[in-house]
N, C-alpha and C positions, 0 to 999 in steps of 0.2 A: 641580380640587380635589375630593377625595372627602368630606371632613368639615371643617366650619368650626372655627376657634379664636376664641373670644370671651371677654370679661371678664364677671365675675359681674353687674355692673350691667345690661349688655345682656341677660343671661340672665333676670334678675329681671323685666325689662320685656317679655320676649318672650312668645310664645304658649305656651311650654312649661308655664307655670303656669295656663293657662286650658283644660286638657284637660277635655272634657265628652263624655259619651256622647251621640252624635247619629247620625242616619241621613239618607241622601239623601231629598229630597222624594218623596213617594209610596210609599216603601218600606214604611212602617208600614201603610198601607192594603192594599198587596199581601199582606203577611204576614197581616193580619186576614182577608182573603178566603181565603187558603190554609187558615187555621185553621177558618174556617166551612165550607169545602168538605169537609174531612176529618170534621168533626163531623156534617155532614148526610149525606155519601155513603160514609163509612167506607172500606173496603178499595178500592172502585172509585176513589175520589179518590187514595188512596195510590199506586195503580198508575199512574194518569194523571200525577200530579206526578213520580213517579220516572222515567217515560219522558221527560217534558218537560224536567226539570232534569238528570237523570243519564244519559239516553240508554239506560236499561235497560228492556226490555220484560218485565215480570213479571206473573204471574197471582197472585191473592190467596193461593193455596196455596203459592206459591213465596217469599213474603215472609220466612218464618221459616227460619233455617238449620237443616237437619236433622242428626240424629245421624250419618248417613252422610257428610255434608259435613265434619263435625268430624273424623271418623275419617280421611277422605282428607287433610284439612289436616295432621294429624300425620305422615302418610307423606311429605308434601312439604316440611316445614320442615327447615332445616339443623340438624344435631345441635349444632353450636356455638352457634347462636342459642338453642336450647332450654336449653342449660346456662346461658347468660348471662341468659336470661329468668328462670329459676328462682333464680339467684343474686340478681338484682335484687329479685325478689318476696320472697325471704326477708329481705332487708335492709329493704324497705318494711314488711313485716309486723312485724318486730321493733320498729321505731320506733313504729308505730301501736298496737301492743298496750299500750304504756306510756300511751296516752291514755285507755284505758277508765275511765270513772268508775263508782263503785259507788252503788247505792241506799243511803240512810242513814235512820236513825230515832233519835228522841230522846224521852225521857219525863221527867216531873218527879214530885214526891211527891204532887201533887194529882190526878194521873191525866190530865195532858195528854200526848197521844201525837202527835208531829209528825214528818214526814219527807219524803223525796223518792224517788219511784219512777222508776227509769231503765229505759226500754224501747226496743228497736230499732223502726224503721219496718218495716212489713210488706212493702212492695213499692216498689222504687225503679227509676228509669230512668236509665241513664248514656248520655250522648251522646259518641261518639268520631268525630272527623273521619275521612273515608275517601275513596272515589273512587279517583283515581289514586295517592294517597299512602297510607301505612300508619303508624299510631301505636300500636304495642303498649304503649309506655310509658304512654300516656294510659289504656289499658284498666286497667293495674295500679293507677294512681293513683286511679282511681274505684272499682274493684271491691274491691280489697284492704281498704280501710277499711270499706266497707259489709259485707263478710263478717265482719270482726273485730267490728263492732258487733252482729252477729247478725241482719242482714237475711236473711229467708228467700228472697225472690224478687228477683233482680238481673237487670234487663232491659237489654240493650245494643242500641242502634240505631246504625247507621253506614251512610253512603251506599255503594251498590254501584258498581263500575265499569260501563262501557257493556255489558259482556257479562253483567251480572247477578251477578257474583261479588264476594266479599269477600276481601281479601288473607289468605292462609293464616296469616301471622304474627299478624294481628289475631285470627283465629278461635282459634288455639292459645293466645294470651295470655288470651282470655276464658275458655276452658275451664280453664286453669291457675288463674286467679284466682277461680273460683267463680261465674261468670256462669251464670244458669239458663236464659235465653232470649236469642237473638240474632236481630235483624231487619235485613233489607236495605233500610232506609229512612233517609233523611237530610233535612237542611234543616228548614224550618218544618213540613213535613208530618209529620216524625218526632216533633217536639215535640207537635203536635196529637194524634197517635196515643197518645202516652204520657199526655197530660193528659185526653183525653176517651174514649179507648178506641175500638176498631173491632171488626169481626167476628173479626179475628185477634189483636189486641193488647188485653189487659186494661189499664185505666188504672192509674197508679201514684200513690204518695203524694208523691213528690219527684223532681225532675229535676236531675241534676248534669252537669258537663262543659262545656268551652268549645266553641264552633263559630264559624261565620261570622256576618255581620251578620244574616242571616235567622234563624239559630238564636237569636241573642241577643235579637232583637226578639220572636220567638215566646215565648221564656221569660218575657220581661217581660210579655207580654200574657196568658199563662195563669197567672201568679202570683196566688194567691188561691184558685184551684181546686186547684192543687197548690203545694207549696213548691218553691223553687229554691235553688241554692247561691249564685250571684252572677251579675252581668252582666259577662261577660268582654270586654275590649277588646283592642287590639293589645298584644303583649308588649313589655317594656321592661326596661332595666338601667341602673343608675347605678353606676359604679366610682369610688370615692374612693381616690386613690393619691398617694403622695409620691415623692420621688426614690429611695427604696429599691426601688421597683417595677421590674420588667423590662418595658421598652416592648414587647417582642415578645409577652409574655403578655397585656398589656393590650389590644393591638391585636387579638389573636386572640379575646379575650373579647367585644370590641365587634363584631367581624365575626360571631361565633357568634350574637349576638342579632339583628344586622341581616339575616341570611340568612332569618329566619323569614318576613318580610312587608315589603312596601313601607312599611307604617305603623308598623313596630317602631321603638322609640326606644332608641338606644344613646348613653349620655352618660358622659363622664369629667370629674370634678371634681378638679382638682389645683392646688396652691398656686402653682407657677411655670411659666415658659415652656419650660424645658429639657425636661421630660418631655412636655409638650404637643406640642412639635415632633417629638420622637423617636417618639411614638406615631402621629402623623399619617404620618410617613415609613414606619413599619412597616405601617400600614394599606394604603398605596399599594403597598408591596412585596408583601404577602400576597394582596391582593384578586384579582389576575389568575389565581391558581391555584385559585380556588373554583369549584365547579360552579354555584353560585347567585350568581355575581358580579354579574349585572345587578340582581337583587333587592337584594343587600347594598349595592351602590353607590348605588342610588336611595334606599334607606332611610337611609343615612348622610348623604347630601346633603340630604334633605328633613327628616328627623326627628332626626339626630344632631348632637352638638356636643361639643367639648372646651372646658371652661370653666375659665378661670384665676381662682382664688379668693383668692390672696394668702396664705392660711393654711389649716390643716386645720379650724380652728374654723368658718370661713365655709363650707368644703366640707360639713361635717356639717350646718350650718344649712340649706344649700340642699337637701341630700339629704332631710332631714326635711320640708321644705316640698314637695318634689316627690313624696314618699311613693311610692317605686318598688315595682314588683313584685319585682325582684331588686336587692339592694345588695351590692356587693363592697367590702370594706375591705382594700385592698392597701397597708398602711402599716406602719411600724415599730410593734411592740407593738399589733397590731390588737385584742386582747382589752381593752386599756385604753380603746379607743374604742367598744367595744360598748355601754357604759353610756350613751353619747350618742345611741344609736339610738332614735328614737321611732316612726317610721313606715316600715315595710318589710314586704313579704310574706315574704321569706326573706333572711337575712344570711349572706354567705360571708366567712370570715375567713382572711386570709393568702394567700401566693403560690401555694399548692398546693390551693386550694379553688375551682376554676373553676365558674361557674354551670352548665356542661355536666354536671358530675357530679351536680348536684342534679336535673337533668332526668330522669336515668335510675335511679340506684341509691344515692344518698347515704342515703336512708331517708325524710326528710321529703317531704311531698307537693309536687308541682310545679304543682298547680292553685292559683293564687295570685291575690290581688286586684290589679287593674290600674287604670290611669287615675286614680291618686291615692286609690283607695278603700282602700288599706292604712291610711288614717287611721281607718277604722272597721270594716273587714272582716278576717277571718283566713283562713289557708289552709284548703282542704278537709281534713277530719280525720274521725276516728271520730265525733266529736260531731255532725258534719253529718248522720249517719244515725241519731241517737238523739233521743228526746223525753223529757221529764220531767213527771211528775205529782206534785202536792203531796198529802200525806196528812195528815189532820187528825182527831183523836179527842179529845173532851173528856168527862170525868166530870161528874156533877151538881155535885160540889163545885167543880170548876174553872170550870164555867159560872157558878155563883153568884158566884165571886170576880171574874170579868171582866164579868159581864152588865151591871152599872150603866154601865160605861164604853162598852160597845158600844151600849147603848140611847141614851145621850146623843149619841153620834156619829151614829146612825141618824136621830134626831129632828132633829138640826142640819141634816141633808140633806133633811128633809121626807119621809123614808121610814118612816112609822109601822108598816107591816106588817113591816118588818125588825125593829123593836124588839119588836113583839108576838110574833114567832116565838120570841124568846128568853124573854119574860115568861111565855108560856103553858107553857113547859117548867119554869118555876120556881114555878108556881102563882100568878102575878100576872096583871094585865091583864084586859080584858073581851073 
């Protein structure tokens, strides 16, 4: 059996609702030591850790990808890939441009001038998984919103392969998306370089992008010195489907999620047994033909489930409680059920909106809250790379009008100097 079929009461009582960000014993201390090593020894530590963890022997002068390497990468990429990359980037940019907020200001007759100043961060670091794999889509999802926000310096870090190189598709994606610096470093040591700086890498203001458990723990530990986007856990999907859904499509979507990682969660919530059984049969039929069938099979067996809910209302209740990264509504009249969604990183409506299209070029960002954190986190966006400053200007007349109230509140808190700072401007106080 590849995936279990259970009823909603068993699901509610299961471990699925107790997802917590945790790490194996001793790993936090190991990450702490890596951060300290880079902070103390700079590039020497980066090179040592890169050799130890990635098998790549690099000297400090080789950590940054050169202009020559970028030019060579363009000569090596497939022309069709470049067309598709640019097509995806245009769609992602069009969506994120709509997110740009404006500074605003307001005034009244007494001379009170208030507002909000919106400014981009100056320098950000984006982490892109690498090594044997290549994720140009993750480059776009990080860098395009940063560029649209107006960030001047976008620094990308990604692990090299054992030969000390970065996949050419990743390099070209970075160049196309506006990345200004690329470094061949990954893992916790890359996060340390971005947070503390080294001889080769200037520190950044914020770090974004998902990585493995070492990266996630490192981001957690440097938070406060720099900002971070979120703590990313294993990827997950919940599909809510009724009998109008095609079991072949649902099975394909669950498998697409399961092939990410052994820890990925792929769940189907459906009212009745008929679709549940058909989807399981389809999973078992499609699975043998996948290149990552071993990963997908283990993921579905350990983390997956088909949950029979009795009705769609219960299915939506469970979905909101689970608060998934991805939520597909493959039901009759899906837009009618959209109003019931409370917690989800991204919502996919109808039979022709697979989560896969969202990973690459639908337009919205694919860097989404996981592990139930869509209860309080949002997807990565242009706003991720912006900061806001409040603007305040009072005339004397306006200060006279509110001064009494401000003084009273200040003295109620025992802060006499606060009150006197107002009184002295108005000719009162000692």
